[in-house]
LOSE-375785 format. One record per residue: residue number from 1; residue in one letter; x, y, z of N, C-alpha, C in turn. Coordinates in steps of 0.05 Angstrom, whole numbers, plus 5000, padded with zeros to 4 digits. Layout:
REM residues N
NUM  A  X  Y  Z  X  Y  Z  X  Y  Z .
...
REM end
This chain:
REM residues 198
1  M  3026  5064  1659  3053  5048  1659  3047  5024  1682 .
2  F  3040  5031  1706  3039  5006  1725  3013  4993  1722 .
3  G  2990  5005  1710  2963  4997  1697  2967  4972  1678 .
4  N  2986  4983  1659  2995  4959  1635  3006  4934  1651 .
5  I  3025  4937  1671  3043  4917  1677  3021  4900  1696 .
6  V  3002  4913  1710  2982  4893  1724  2964  4877  1708 .
7  D  2955  4893  1685  2935  4879  1666  2950  4854  1653 .
8  K  2977  4860  1648  2993  4833  1637  3000  4812  1655 .
9  T  3002  4821  1684  3006  4802  1700  2980  4784  1705 .
10  N  2957  4800  1703  2930  4786  1708  2928  4768  1684 .
11  I  2932  4778  1660  2926  4756  1639  2946  4733  1639 .
12  M  2972  4740  1645  2990  4715  1648  2981  4694  1668 .
13  R  2971  4701  1691  2960  4686  1711  2940  4669  1701 .
14  K  2918  4685  1685  2897  4665  1674  2906  4648  1654 .
15  I  2927  4659  1637  2936  4637  1619  2947  4612  1629 .
16  T  2968  4622  1653  2983  4596  1668  2961  4577  1678 .
17  F  2940  4589  1687  2915  4570  1704  2911  4550  1681 .
18  L  2898  4569  1658  2883  4551  1637  2905  4529  1626 .
19  L  2930  4536  1624  2949  4515  1615  2953  4494  1631 .
20  F  2956  4500  1657  2955  4479  1676  2932  4461  1679 .
21  F  2907  4472  1680  2883  4459  1679  2883  4441  1654 .
22  T  2888  4451  1635  2886  4435  1613  2909  4414  1611 .
23  L  2931  4417  1617  2953  4398  1616  2942  4374  1638 .
24  N  2932  4380  1659  2920  4363  1679  2902  4344  1663 .
25  F  2884  4356  1650  2865  4343  1633  2875  4320  1617 .
26  L  2902  4330  1601  2913  4312  1581  2931  4290  1594 .
27  T  2940  4294  1620  2961  4276  1626  2954  4252  1648 .
28  A  2931  4257  1664  2924  4239  1684  2902  4220  1680 .
29  Q  2897  4202  1696  2875  4181  1689  2848  4185  1706 .
30  T  2829  4171  1697  2802  4174  1712  2800  4145  1725 .
31  T  2785  4149  1749  2773  4126  1760  2741  4126  1758 .
32  Y  2729  4105  1749  2701  4106  1751  2690  4085  1772 .
33  N  2669  4095  1785  2658  4083  1809  2628  4073  1799 .
34  F  2623  4043  1809  2600  4029  1801  2594  4013  1825 .
35  D  2563  4009  1825  2553  3988  1842  2557  3962  1831 .
36  W  2556  3937  1849  2558  3915  1838  2542  3896  1860 .
37  S  2515  3889  1847  2494  3875  1864  2477  3864  1842 .
38  Y  2455  3855  1853  2434  3839  1842  2420  3862  1825 .
39  G  2418  3885  1831  2407  3907  1808  2428  3918  1785 .
40  T  2447  3901  1780  2468  3914  1762  2471  3899  1739 .
41  P  2451  3885  1724  2453  3869  1697  2466  3889  1678 .
42  D  2476  3877  1661  2489  3885  1636  2501  3917  1635 .
43  Q  2519  3915  1656  2538  3940  1658  2552  3944  1633 .
44  Q  2550  3967  1621  2568  3977  1592  2581  3997  1603 .
45  I  2609  3993  1606  2628  4015  1615  2647  4019  1593 .
46  E  2652  4046  1585  2668  4053  1563  2691  4073  1577 .
47  I  2714  4068  1574  2739  4080  1583  2764  4081  1572 .
48  E  2779  4095  1575  2809  4097  1560  2830  4079  1574 .
49  V  2851  4072  1560  2873  4061  1572  2884  4074  1593 .
50  G  2891  4058  1617  2900  4070  1638  2881  4079  1659 .
51  D  2854  4076  1655  2830  4087  1673  2825  4061  1690 .
52  T  2813  4070  1715  2812  4049  1734  2780  4044  1741 .
53  V  2769  4022  1737  2738  4017  1747  2741  4008  1772 .
54  N  2730  4018  1792  2720  4006  1821  2690  4001  1823 .
55  W  2693  3977  1835  2660  3965  1838  2662  3965  1870 .
56  T  2636  3971  1884  2631  3967  1907  2606  3948  1913 .
57  W  2608  3933  1926  2587  3912  1932  2565  3926  1943 .
58  T  2541  3923  1937  2515  3934  1953  2499  3916  1953 .
59  G  2476  3920  1970  2457  3903  1973  2464  3880  1987 .
60  G  2447  3856  1988  2455  3832  1998  2466  3805  1985 .
61  G  2472  3785  1996  2482  3767  1983  2517  3765  1977 .
62  T  2523  3742  1973  2554  3740  1964  2559  3741  1935 .
63  H  2578  3759  1925  2584  3758  1901  2615  3758  1892 .
64  N  2620  3750  1864  2646  3755  1861  2646  3773  1827 .
65  L  2665  3782  1825  2667  3794  1794  2696  3784  1781 .
66  I  2688  3770  1760  2710  3754  1747  2705  3759  1717 .
67  V  2727  3756  1702  2726  3759  1674  2715  3735  1663 .
68  T  2700  3733  1642  2691  3705  1627  2708  3713  1599 .
69  S  2714  3734  1584  2730  3732  1564  2738  3763  1560 .
70  G  2759  3764  1543  2768  3789  1534  2803  3792  1539 .
71  V  2809  3820  1536  2834  3827  1537  2853  3831  1565 .
72  E  2831  3831  1586  2845  3832  1617  2834  3808  1626 .
73  T  2849  3805  1651  2839  3784  1667  2841  3795  1698 .
74  F  2818  3785  1714  2817  3796  1739  2796  3775  1754 .
75  D  2797  3774  1779  2779  3754  1796  2782  3767  1821 .
76  S  2758  3777  1829  2752  3796  1858  2756  3771  1881 .
77  G  2747  3745  1878  2743  3733  1898  2718  3738  1911 .
78  Y  2701  3720  1931  2674  3726  1939  2672  3744  1962 .
79  H  2651  3762  1960  2655  3782  1983  2622  3793  1989 .
80  T  2616  3803  2011  2592  3813  2020  2591  3845  2013 .
81  A  2568  3855  2019  2564  3881  2016  2587  3901  2028 .
82  G  2593  3921  2015  2617  3943  2029  2642  3937  2014 .
83  W  2648  3909  2004  2671  3902  1991  2674  3926  1966 .
84  E  2706  3934  1963  2709  3946  1939  2730  3932  1922 .
85  F  2728  3929  1897  2748  3916  1881  2753  3934  1858 .
86  S  2783  3943  1849  2787  3957  1828  2804  3944  1809 .
87  H  2803  3956  1787  2819  3942  1767  2828  3966  1749 .
88  T  2857  3969  1741  2861  3991  1722  2866  3975  1696 .
89  F  2853  3985  1676  2852  3975  1649  2879  3985  1631 .
90  N  2892  3967  1622  2918  3976  1606  2921  3968  1580 .
91  E  2897  3950  1571  2897  3941  1543  2875  3950  1526 .
92  V  2879  3961  1502  2851  3967  1488  2839  3943  1481 .
93  G  2810  3943  1479  2792  3919  1475  2768  3920  1494 .
94  V  2762  3894  1492  2735  3891  1506  2742  3865  1531 .
95  T  2732  3868  1550  2727  3852  1570  2704  3846  1583 .
96  D  2697  3824  1582  2669  3815  1594  2669  3804  1623 .
97  Y  2653  3813  1638  2655  3797  1665  2626  3788  1674 .
98  T  2626  3775  1697  2606  3767  1712  2610  3760  1741 .
99  C  2585  3756  1750  2583  3742  1780  2581  3712  1775 .
100  T  2596  3696  1789  2593  3666  1780  2567  3658  1788 .
101  P  2556  3660  1813  2535  3646  1819  2510  3661  1807 .
102  H  2510  3687  1807  2488  3698  1794  2490  3711  1766 .
103  D  2478  3692  1744  2482  3698  1720  2464  3728  1709 .
104  D  2448  3735  1725  2435  3766  1713  2457  3788  1721 .
105  M  2477  3782  1737  2500  3801  1741  2521  3800  1721 .
106  Y  2523  3817  1699  2544  3811  1683  2547  3845  1671 .
107  G  2572  3848  1654  2575  3872  1639  2602  3870  1624 .
108  T  2606  3893  1608  2628  3892  1590  2641  3922  1599 .
109  V  2670  3919  1595  2686  3944  1597  2697  3945  1572 .
110  T  2691  3965  1554  2704  3974  1531  2729  3994  1535 .
111  V  2749  3987  1522  2777  4008  1534  2790  4016  1503 .
112  S  2786  4046  1500  2795  4053  1480  2823  4067  1479 .
113  S  2835  4073  1461  2865  4090  1464  2856  4114  1479 .
114  S  2880  4125  1498  2873  4148  1510  2873  4173  1494 .
115  T  2855  4189  1491  2854  4215  1476  2854  4238  1498 .
116  M  2841  4239  1519  2841  4255  1537  2833  4248  1567 .
117  S  2848  4254  1589  2841  4246  1613  2845  4267  1633 .
118  I  2844  4263  1660  2849  4286  1675  2858  4281  1700 .
119  S  2870  4301  1715  2880  4296  1739  2861  4291  1761 .
120  E  2867  4275  1782  2847  4266  1802  2859  4273  1827 .
121  N  2843  4284  1847  2852  4291  1875  2826  4271  1888 .
122  N  2833  4255  1904  2816  4233  1917  2809  4243  1943 .
123  N  2810  4270  1951  2805  4279  1978  2781  4279  1983 .
124  L  2760  4281  1960  2732  4283  1968  2722  4256  1959 .
125  N  2735  4236  1948  2724  4208  1939  2696  4213  1925 .
126  V  2698  4230  1906  2672  4234  1890  2668  4208  1876 .
127  R  2639  4200  1875  2628  4177  1862  2607  4190  1840 .
128  I  2600  4187  1819  2583  4199  1802  2574  4175  1782 .
129  F  2546  4173  1785  2532  4148  1774  2500  4160  1767 .
130  P  2493  4152  1743  2504  4130  1724  2526  4152  1707 .
131  N  2546  4133  1701  2568  4146  1680  2577  4123  1663 .
132  P  2569  4122  1637  2556  4146  1625  2524  4152  1630 .
133  V  2517  4177  1621  2494  4188  1630  2474  4183  1613 .
134  T  2449  4169  1619  2428  4165  1595  2400  4178  1605 .
135  S  2405  4196  1626  2382  4205  1635  2387  4237  1639 .
136  N  2370  4252  1653  2371  4280  1660  2382  4286  1681 .
137  F  2388  4264  1703  2397  4270  1728  2421  4252  1733 .
138  I  2442  4262  1747  2462  4244  1758  2461  4246  1791 .
139  T  2478  4228  1803  2479  4225  1832  2509  4231  1834 .
140  I  2517  4251  1855  2541  4255  1860  2546  4251  1895 .
141  K  2556  4228  1898  2565  4220  1928  2594  4229  1935 .
142  T  2598  4240  1956  2625  4246  1965  2631  4240  1994 .
143  A  2655  4234  1999  2660  4227  2028  2659  4254  2048 .
144  T  2660  4277  2036  2658  4299  2052  2630  4312  2047 .
145  I  2619  4322  2071  2592  4335  2071  2595  4361  2066 .
146  G  2576  4372  2055  2576  4402  2050  2563  4411  2025 .
147  L  2560  4438  2018  2547  4448  1990  2572  4439  1970 .
148  K  2559  4432  1947  2572  4423  1928  2572  4443  1903 .
149  N  2601  4458  1898  2603  4472  1876  2609  4455  1853 .
150  I  2593  4460  1831  2594  4440  1812  2601  4458  1784 .
151  K  2625  4450  1767  2636  4460  1740  2634  4435  1725 .
152  L  2620  4441  1702  2622  4420  1683  2635  4434  1656 .
153  Y  2661  4424  1646  2673  4432  1628  2676  4417  1605 .
154  D  2671  4429  1577  2670  4411  1552  2699  4402  1548 .
155  I  2709  4388  1528  2733  4381  1518  2748  4407  1510 .
156  N  2740  4430  1505  2756  4455  1501  2758  4471  1526 .
157  S  2755  4459  1549  2757  4474  1571  2735  4496  1576 .
158  R  2718  4495  1562  2696  4517  1567  2673  4508  1585 .
159  V  2669  4524  1605  2647  4516  1625  2616  4519  1613 .
160  V  2607  4499  1613  2578  4493  1604  2555  4492  1624 .
161  L  2568  4488  1649  2547  4486  1676  2562  4498  1699 .
162  N  2554  4516  1711  2566  4524  1738  2544  4527  1757 .
163  T  2547  4510  1777  2520  4513  1798  2531  4502  1823 .
164  S  2516  4506  1843  2514  4491  1871  2496  4474  1877 .
165  I  2498  4454  1891  2477  4436  1901  2479  4428  1932 .
166  D  2457  4428  1951  2465  4416  1974  2452  4388  1979 .
167  S  2452  4374  1955  2440  4347  1955  2461  4327  1934 .
168  E  2450  4304  1932  2467  4287  1915  2460  4287  1887 .
169  I  2436  4302  1878  2424  4299  1852  2430  4326  1832 .
170  L  2441  4323  1816  2447  4344  1796  2434  4342  1770 .
171  N  2412  4363  1764  2398  4363  1737  2417  4370  1718 .
172  I  2419  4356  1696  2438  4362  1670  2419  4356  1647 .
173  D  2393  4363  1644  2375  4361  1624  2385  4381  1603 .
174  N  2398  4403  1606  2406  4424  1589  2435  4415  1576 .
175  V  2446  4391  1581  2474  4392  1578  2469  4369  1550 .
176  S  2484  4380  1527  2485  4358  1502  2500  4337  1505 .
177  P  2495  4318  1490  2509  4288  1490  2541  4296  1488 .
178  G  2562  4287  1494  2587  4291  1495  2605  4284  1516 .
179  V  2625  4286  1517  2648  4280  1540  2656  4307  1549 .
180  Y  2658  4308  1582  2654  4325  1597  2670  4321  1616 .
181  F  2684  4343  1630  2697  4342  1656  2681  4355  1679 .
182  I  2679  4342  1702  2659  4351  1721  2679  4356  1748 .
183  Q  2678  4380  1756  2695  4390  1779  2675  4391  1798 .
184  V  2682  4376  1822  2669  4381  1847  2685  4389  1873 .
185  T  2670  4415  1882  2687  4431  1901  2671  4434  1922 .
186  I  2681  4424  1947  2668  4429  1973  2691  4438  1994 .
187  N  2680  4455  2007  2699  4471  2030  2730  4475  2017 .
188  G  2729  4484  1993  2758  4493  1982  2765  4468  1972 .
189  Q  2761  4441  1971  2774  4418  1962  2761  4412  1937 .
190  S  2775  4403  1913  2764  4398  1891  2771  4370  1880 .
191  E  2759  4364  1862  2760  4335  1851  2752  4335  1821 .
192  V  2766  4328  1802  2755  4323  1776  2749  4297  1761 .
193  S  2728  4294  1751  2721  4269  1737  2711  4268  1710 .
194  K  2720  4249  1692  2703  4254  1668  2675  4243  1668 .
195  L  2660  4256  1651  2630  4248  1654  2621  4246  1621 .
196  I  2608  4222  1617  2604  4220  1587  2568  4223  1591 .
197  V  2559  4240  1572  2532  4245  1569  2520  4235  1541 .
198  R  2503  4221  1544  2490  4204  1518  2465  4217  1514 .
REM end
């Protein structure tokens, strides 16, 4: 009798966890991190309504990031390496941007209607690039140093990759193209981000 109660309690805990995890995927938004420098021509960023793009100035020179056409408007002003500029996209459509003094620095953000997003805990300040992924490797940078436990979930919340890395490079050559959610855990703290594999 008590064995059945314990089994039912464990099953209910698992169902509650899965529901909580899935609901978090469905209700919150994602922040995408990109570098902005001489080495970033023709950035192509695909996101959903409510997502935020964060650009970090890297390398030398003074740059701005300004809209040239599209549904959103923003202007970062001129800054040097280390500056960060964020914009949350709330309109479906395409927005083109550039660095005014450097015509080889430009890109496009394409925003679609929200179908699936995720909760985000910024304690680790996870930055994943490139995203979307077009190679067999991604770089995972975090504010916290330590062994990174990585879980990659498909849109049905199935784990397709479960590994640990002590570097910033993750091999995803066995991951099929699609939309995923990547959970990075360091020292008991976790953060989840959306990852697009092409």
